[in-house]
LUMTORTOR-54261 format. One record per atom (N, C-alpha, C): residue in one letter; x, y, z. Coordinates in steps of 0.1 Angstrom, whole numbers, plus 5000, padded with zeros to 4 digits. Atoms other than C-alpha are relative to their C-alpha. Layout:
BEGIN
AXYZ
...
***
This chain:
BEGIN
X499050094994
X955514602027
X500450055013
X499749964986
X956214612064
X501550025001
X498549984998
X959614752075
X500549885009
X499450104991
X961814472089
X500750065012
X499349964988
X963314492123
X501450024999
X498549995001
X966914432114
X500449994985
X499550005014
X968214532080
X501050104998
X498949915003
X971414692068
X500649954987
X499650055013
X972214672031
X501550014998
X498550015001
X975914732038
X500549875005
X499650134995
X976014392054
X500149904989
X499850105011
X976914072035
X498749934997
X501250075005
X974413862016
X499449915010
X500550114991
X974213582041
X499450075013
X500549934988
X973713832070
X498650054997
X501349955004
X970814002052
X499049894999
X500950115002
X969313672043
X499549945013
X500350064987
X969313562079
X499450105010
X500449904990
X968813882099
X498950104996
X501149915004
X966114062078
X498749935005
X501150074993
X963113972101
X498950105003
X501149924996
X959714092109
X500250045015
X499849954986
X959514292142
X499449905010
X500450104989
X959314072173
X498750055007
X501249974993
X956014062191
X500450025015
X499849984985
X955614122229
X500649875006
X499450124995
X956713762233
X501549994998
X498649995002
X960213852221
X500649874994
X499550125006
X960513532200
X501250024991
X498749995008
X963913462184
X499749974985
X500450035014
X962413292153
X498650054998
X501449955002
X959413462138
X499049894998
X501050115000
X956313252143
X499250014987
X500949995011
X953713172116
X498750075005
X501249924996
X950813422117
X498949954991
X501150065007
X947913202106
X498750075004
X501349924998
X945113462106
X499650064987
X500649945012
X942813592079
X499950155002
X500349864998
X942213932095
X500650055013
X499449934988
X943314182122
X499050095007
X500949924992
X941714372150
X500550145001
X499749854998
X941614752153
X499650045014
X500249954986
X941814932186
X498750095000
X501249915001
X939115182174
X499550004986
X500649985013
X936815252145
X500850104992
X499249905007
X938915552137
X501449944995
X498750065005
X942115342135
X499749914988
X500350085012
X940415102111
X499850094988
X500149905010
X939415402090
X501350054995
X498749955004
X942915542090
X500949904993
X499250115006
X944615212082
X499549974986
X500650035013
X942215142053
X500350124990
X499849885009
X942715502039
X501550024997
X498649985002
X946515472042
X500650115008
X499449894992
X946915752067
X500849945012
X499350074989
X948215502093
X500549864994
X499550135004
X950415192087
X499349895008
X500650114992
X948814862097
X499549894990
X500650115008
X947514522085
X498550005001
X501550005000
X943914492075
X499449864996
X500550125005
X943514152058
X501149924993
X498850075004
X945913872049
X500149984985
X499849995015
X945113892012
X500850124996
X499349885002
X946614232014
X501449995006
X498750014993
X949514152038
X499949935013
X499950084988
X950713942067
X501450015005
X498649984996
X953813962089
X500949904993
X499150095006
X955213652073
X500350034985
X499849965014
X954713762037
X500850135000
X499349874999
X956014112047
X501549975003
X498650044997
X959213952061
X500749954987
X499450065012
X959813752029
X500250114990
X499849905010
X959214052007
X501150105004
X498949914995
X961614272028
X501349934997
X498850075001
X964214002027
X500449994985
X499750015014
X964013951989
X500450134994
X499649865005
X964114331983
X501550035005
X498649974995
X967314352005
X501049924992
X499150085007
X968914061986
X500150044985
X500049965014
X967914181951
X500350144997
X499749865002
X968514551957
X498850074994
X501249945006
X964914641948
X499250085011
X500749914990
X962714911964
X498849945007
X501250064995
X959614701969
X499749874994
X500350135005
X958214361964
X498749945005
X501250074997
X955214131965
X500249854999
X500050155000
X954913761974
X498749964993
X501250055006
X952513561953
X499949855002
X500350144997
X951013211955
X500949904993
X499150095008
X953213061927
X500950094991
X499249935009
X955913161903
X499350054988
X500749955012
X953513181874
X499050115004
X500849884996
X951213411894
X500950135000
X499149885000
X954313641898
X500250044985
X499849975014
X955013621860
X498850074994
X501249945006
X951413691851
X499750145006
X500349874994
X951013981876
X501050104995
X499049905004
X954314141865
X499850044986
X500249965014
X953214141828
X498650064999
X501449955002
X949414171829
X499750125009
X500249894991
X949514411858
X500550134995
X499449885005
X951514661838
X499750034985
X500449985014
X950314601802
X498650054999
X501349955003
X947414781787
X499549964986
X500550045013
X945214701757
X500650094990
X499349935010
X947014801726
X501550005002
X498550004998
X950514751741
X500649884993
X499250105006
X953214541726
X501149965009
X499050054991
X955714321744
X501049924991
X499050085006
X959014181732
X500649905010
X499650104990
X960013851748
X501149914994
X499150105004
X962913611745
X499349884996
X500750135005
X961913301725
X500449895010
X499650104990
X963713101752
X499450045014
X500749974988
X961113141779
X499249875004
X500750124995
X959312891801
X498649984993
X501250035008
X956312721785
X498850075004
X501249934995
X953612871807
X500150154997
X499849865004
X955113221801
X499750024985
X500449995014
X954813161764
X498550004998
X501550025002
X951213051767
X499350135005
X500649874995
X950413371787
X500150104989
X499849905010
X951913581760
X499449974986
X500550045013
X950713391729
X498549975000
X501450055000
X947213271740
X499250095009
X500949934991
X945913471770
X500050154998
X499949855001
X947113831767
X499450054987
X500649955012
X946113861730
X498450025001
X501549994998
X942413821742
X499750145006
X500149874994
X943014161760
X500750114992
X499449895009
X944614341731
X501550025002
X498549984997
X948314281741
X500749904990
X499350085010
X950614151713
X501449985004
X498650034997
X954013981717
X500849964988
X499050055010
X957013941694
X501149935007
X498950084994
X959513671703
X501350014992
X498749985007
X963213711695
X501149915006
X498850084995
X966513531698
X500650075012
X499549934988
X967713611733
X501450064999
X498649955001
X971313661723
X500250104989
X499949915011
X970613881693
X499550145004
X500549874995
X970514241706
X499450084988
X500649935012
X969814371670
X498649954998
X501450045002
X966714151669
X499150065011
X500849934990
X965514301702
X499750144996
X500249865004
X966114651689
X499050014988
X500850005012
X964414571656
X498549975003
X501450044997
X961314431673
X499350115008
X500749904992
X960614741694
X499250094991
X501049925007
X957614941682
X499750135009
X500449894992
X956215281693
X499149975012
X500950044989
X953715091715
X500649895008
X499450104992
X956214851730
X500050055015
X500149964986
X955614851768
X501049935008
X499250084991
X957914581781
X500949904992
X499150115005
X960914351773
X500149905011
X500150114990
X960614011790
X501149904997
X498950105003
X963513771794
X500249915013
X499650104990
X964413461815
X501449974998
X498650025002
X968113441820
X500749955013
X500050105011
X969413171822
X498649944998
X501350045004
X966513021804
X499749855004
X500550134996
X964512711812
X499449934987
X498950084995
X965612451799
X501350024993
X498950005009
X968112551773
X501250085005
X498949924994
X970212781796
X500650114990
X499649895008
X970313061770
X500050135009
X499949884992
X971313401783
X499650134993
X500349875005
X970313761778
X500950105006
X499149894995
X972714061782
X499150105007
X501049924993
X970614231809
X500450154999
X499649865000
X972714551810
X499750074986
X500249955013
X972514591772
X498550024997
X501449995002
X968814531772
X499450125007
X500449894992
X968314781800
X500350134993
X499549875007
X970315051781
X499150034988
X500949985012
X968214991750
X498650055004
X501449974996
X964915011769
X499950145006
X500149884993
X965715311790
X499950124991
X500149895010
X966115531759
X498650024996
X501449995005
X962515461750
X499049985012
X500950014988
X961015431786
X499249874999
X500650135000
X960315061782
X500449925012
X499850084988
X960014831812
X500849874996
X499350125001
X962614551815
X499649915011
X500550104990
X961214241833
X500949884998
X499150115000
X963713971842
X499649895009
X500250124992
X962913621854
X501349955005
X498750034994
X965713551878
X500049865008
X500250134992
X964513201890
X501249915000
X498950095000
X967513001879
X501250055007
X498749944994
X970213241891
X499850035015
X500249954986
X968613361924
X500850135002
X499349884997
X969713691939
X501549975005
X498750034996
X972813511952
X501050004988
X499150025011
X974213451917
X499950124990
X500249895009
X972713751898
X499050105005
X500949904995
X971114081906
X499650094988
X500449925012
X969214211875
X499750155002
X500249854997
X968214541892
X501350084999
X498749935001
X971914631895
X500450024986
X499649995015
X972214581857
X499050084993
X501049905007
X969214811850
X498649944998
X501350055002
X966214581851
X499050085009
X501149924993
X962914751863
X499249905009
X500850104993
X961114431874
X500849875001
X499350134998
X962614101888
X498949905005
X501050104996
X960413791891
X500749875004
X499550134995
X960913461909
X498949905001
X500850114995
X959413121912
X500849965013
X499350044987
X960313081949
X499949865003
X500150154999
X959212721946
X501349934998
X498850075004
X962612641932
X501150025010
X498849994991
X965912741948
X499850085013
X500249924988
X964512991973
X499549915011
X500450104991
X962612711990
X501249905001
X498850095000
X965312461980
X499849865004
X500250144995
X963712151994
X498749944995
X501250065006
X960612091973
X498849995009
X501050004990
X958212182000
X498750084997
X501249915002
X955912471990
X500150074987
X500149925012
X954812681961
X500150155004
X500049854997
X955513061959
X500750074989
X499449915010
X956513351937
X500250135006
X499749864995
X957713711940
X500250094988
X499849895009
X957614031920
X500750115007
X499249904993
X960214291929
X500350114990
X499649905010
X961114631914
X499950145005
X500049864998
X961015001911
X498750045007
X501249974992
X958615171935
X498850054992
X501149955008
X956615351909
X499249894993
X500750115006
X955815021892
X499449915010
X500550084989
X955314831924
X498750065006
X501249944995
X952715081936
X498749954993
X501150055008
X950414981908
X499949855001
X500150154999
X951314611909
X499449965014
X500650034987
X950414611946
X498450015000
X501449995002
X946914741937
X499549884992
X500550115009
X946614481909
X500049875008
X500050134992
X947614191932
X499049995011
X501050004989
X945414301960
X498649974994
X501350025006
X942414311937
X499849864994
X500150125007
X943113991918
X500349885009
X499950104990
X944213791948
X500949884999
X499150125000
X947113561940
X501050005012
X499349974988
X948213591976
X500749875005
X499350114994
X950813371993
X499549975014
X500450044987
X949913182024
X501050045010
X499049974990
X951513282057
X501049885002
X499150114997
X952912932062
X501049994989
X499050015011
X954512922027
X501050115001
X499149894999
X956013262033
X501049975011
X499250044989
X957413142066
X501149904996
X499050115005
X959012832049
X501050074991
X499149945009
X960413042021
X501050105006
X499149914993
X961913302044
X501149925007
X499050094994
X963613022063
X500949944989
X499250055011
X964812882030
X501150104995
X499049905004
X966513212021
X501250005010
X498950004990
X968613172053
X501249914996
X498950105004
X970612882037
X500250014985
X499950005015
X970413002000
X501550014996
X498749985004
X974013111998
X500849875001
X499250124998
X975512792012
X499549894990
X500650105009
X973112571991
X500550034986
X499749975014
X973812761958
X501549974998
X498650035002
X977612731963
X500249854997
X499950145002
X977212351966
X499349964987
X500650035012
X974712331938
X500950034988
X499249965011
X977012521915
X501349914998
X498850085001
X980112321924
X499749864994
X500450135005
X978211991918
X499750014985
X500449985014
X976812121885
X501250014991
X498849985008
X980212231872
X500849874998
X499350135001
X981811891880
X499249904992
X500850095009
X978911701864
X500250034986
X499849955014
X979211911832
X501349964995
X498750035004
X982911861831
X500249854997
X499850155002
X982611481835
X499349954988
X500750055011
X980211451806
X500550064987
X499549945012
X982111661781
X500649904991
X499550095010
X982811461749
X499449865001
X500650134999
X980611171759
X499449964987
X500450045013
X979810961728
X498550004998
X501550015001
X976010941736
X499450145000
X500649874999
X975611311739
X500450094988
X499749905010
X975311581712
X500650135006
X499549884993
X975911861737
X499849995015
X500149984986
X976411941774
X500050155002
X500049854998
X975412291785
X499950045015
X500149944986
X976112481817
X500650144997
X499549875003
X976612861817
X501450035002
X498649974997
X980112861832
X500949904993
X499250105007
X981312571810
X500550074987
X499449945012
X983712681782
X499349974987
X500750035012
X981612511756
X498750084998
X501249925002
X978612731763
X500350124992
X499749895009
X978412991735
X499950145007
X500149874994
X977613271760
X500750005014
X499450014986
X979913171789
X500750135004
X499349884996
X981813501788
X498950105005
X501149914994
X978413691793
X499649945013
X500350064987
X977613441821
X500950055011
X499049964990
X980813531838
X500050155004
X500149864997
X980113901835
X498950035009
X501249954993
X976613911849
X499649905011
X500350104990
X976613601872
X501249975008
X499050044991
X978613501902
X500549864997
X499650145004
X978613131893
X498949964990
X500950045011
X976712931866
X498749945003
X501350064996
X973912781886
X500049855001
X500150144997
X972612441893
X499549914989
X500650085010
X971212331860
X501049964989
X499250055012
X973012111834
X499049944990
X500950065010
X971212041802
X500849924990
X499350095009
X972211751780
X499149974988
X500850055012
X971111651745
X500549874995
X499650135004
X971211291736
X499949994984
X499950015015
X972111191700
X498849954994
X501050085007
X969210961694
X498650055003
X501449944999
X966211191703
X499249955012
X500950034989
X963211121724
X500149865006
X499950134995
X963610751726
X501249985009
X498850014991
X967110791740
X499850075013
X500349934988
X965911051764
X499249925010
X500850084991
X963310811778
X500849895006
X499250104995
X965810531781
X501050055011
X499149944990
X968210761799
X499350025013
X500749974988
X965610871824
X499649885007
X500450134994
X964310521830
X501249935006
X498850074995
X967910411836
X500650065013
X499549944988
X968510651865
X499649925012
X500350074987
X968810491899
X500050095012
X499949914988
X969610781922
X499250134997
X500649875004
X968411101904
X498549984998
X501550015001
X964611161907
X499550044986
X500849955012
X962311181876
X498950085005
X501149904996
X960211491883
X500150124991
X500149885008
X959111811866
X500550125008
X499549894992
X960412031895
X501550024998
X498549985000
X963912171900
X500350095012
X499649924989
X965912351927
X499949935013
X500150084987
X965612071953
X501449965004
X498850064995
X968311931975
X500349874992
X499950135007
X967611611956
X500250034985
X499949985014
X968811601920
X498849944992
X501350035008
X966011581894
X500450014985
X499850005015
X966011491857
X498650014994
X501349975006
X963211611834
X500249994984
X500050005014
X962411551797
X499050114996
X500949895002
X961011901788
X499049994989
X500850005012
X959611821754
X498749925003
X501250084997
X957111571769
X499450035014
X500649964987
X956511741803
X499850155001
X500149854997
X957212111812
X499650084987
X500349925013
X957012231775
X499149924991
X500850095009
X954611961762
X498850084994
X501249925004
X951712221759
X500350084987
X499649925012
X953712401731
X499949914988
X500050075013
X953512301695
X501449954997
X498650055003
X956512101681
X500850114994
X499249895006
X957512401660
X500450105011
X499649914989
X957412631691
X501149945008
X499050064992
X959512381710
X501450014993
X498849995007
X962112371683
X500550144999
X499649865000
X962112751680
X500750045013
X499449974986
X962812761718
X501249925003
X498850084998
X965612511714
X499749875009
X500450124992
X963612231733
X499949894990
X499950115010
X964711931712
X499549875006
X500550134995
X963311571715
X501149935009
X498950074993
X966711451729
X500550085013
X499649914989
X967011731756
X499649945013
X500450044986
X967111631793
X500650115009
X499649904991
X967311901820
X500349935014
X499650054987
X969211801852
X500250115010
X499849914989
X968712001883
X500949935010
X499050074992
X971811911902
X499950045015
X500349984986
X971211871939
X501350005009
X498949994990
X973411851970
X500649875004
X499450134997
X974311481970
X501550004997
X498650015004
X977811361967
X500150004985
X499949995014
X978811461932
X500549874993
X499550135006
X980711131926
X498849914998
X501150085002
X977410951931
X499150054989
X500849955011
X975611181907
X500749974986
X499350035013
X978311131880
X499849864997
X500250145002
X978110761885
X498649964994
X501450035004
X974310751881
X499850054986
X500249955013
X974310971850
X500749914990
X499250075010
X977010771833
X499549854998
X500550135001
X975510431841
X498650004992
X501349985008
X972110561827
X500350024985
X499649985014
X973910671795
X500449874994
X499650135005
X975310331792
X498949914995
X501250085003
X971810191789
X499250064987
X500649945012
X970910421759
X500549934988
***
């Protein structure tokens, strides 16, 4: 990871997000340009030898590193409070690298049952082929986490808040449990972002992101990131370099620019989501309305302890199941129907038939993904317009 030109961790979040930049070139550009190059030139054969051997700092190949990815990595480390980081092509590349890159044949993993569908598929279908076994537990039940740990447990994996059910894990309690047995704690911080939650401050060893979501914030590019303790990141850097899930320079440039507005965007996202959740409480067509900072959320006290605000996602469950969910989605006039989230534009998704459709019905129910569940990624539009759209769509159910 290249050292940024301007970084001071005593400065505020917004300042770090804006002023952590790659070093300027001889052109003294104010905004860092896009470095679209696959490779780099060496002054001498000896310099090439020394850079490849690690005796001298420098860039050798854009699969290994690029000024744009280095800036993004430095910026995310400054915001998350992590020693080192790696940008990846997608969020799932980050998840896979953070788990497979540290697990060994014969290892055991404990994971929250409330995890993203693709994360579950990696742990249930792909990694067992390489001798890695996973036990899934209730994210809120610390006794279940403790009971699931074995002598060969390598890692505890949790997404908090979870997608799509917004279930939480007590990160500090999990870290305390793991540290006693030298187990790695890996937290997916996608929904919260470093602005709302810093898992490393609570004891997590690894923090992962789908930068495609709120870090970009406008639905433009794909990206992911793995951040963490230096001793773990040294090996992960080797793993990622050899397996090649590299982020493009252009995507890194877009995502670094996205971080400059993360704080102001997340404040508005959270404000809108809180107002939408409040407006839907007690609606006759809904079985439940869930948002981490809403009093009806069973873990709202935990959310307030480890998060700055509750995030941009509101999950609703319609009384009449999948048919009601489809009618609701088809009735929306303003909010987009899409499988993405974290955009400036509000998005509604039916997880059981889209993002989590590859899982078995039993697995979906175990994860809390019910046929009537709809996930709403609350955007930056006028909240009055969003409330009106959701309520008129509910009227059609």
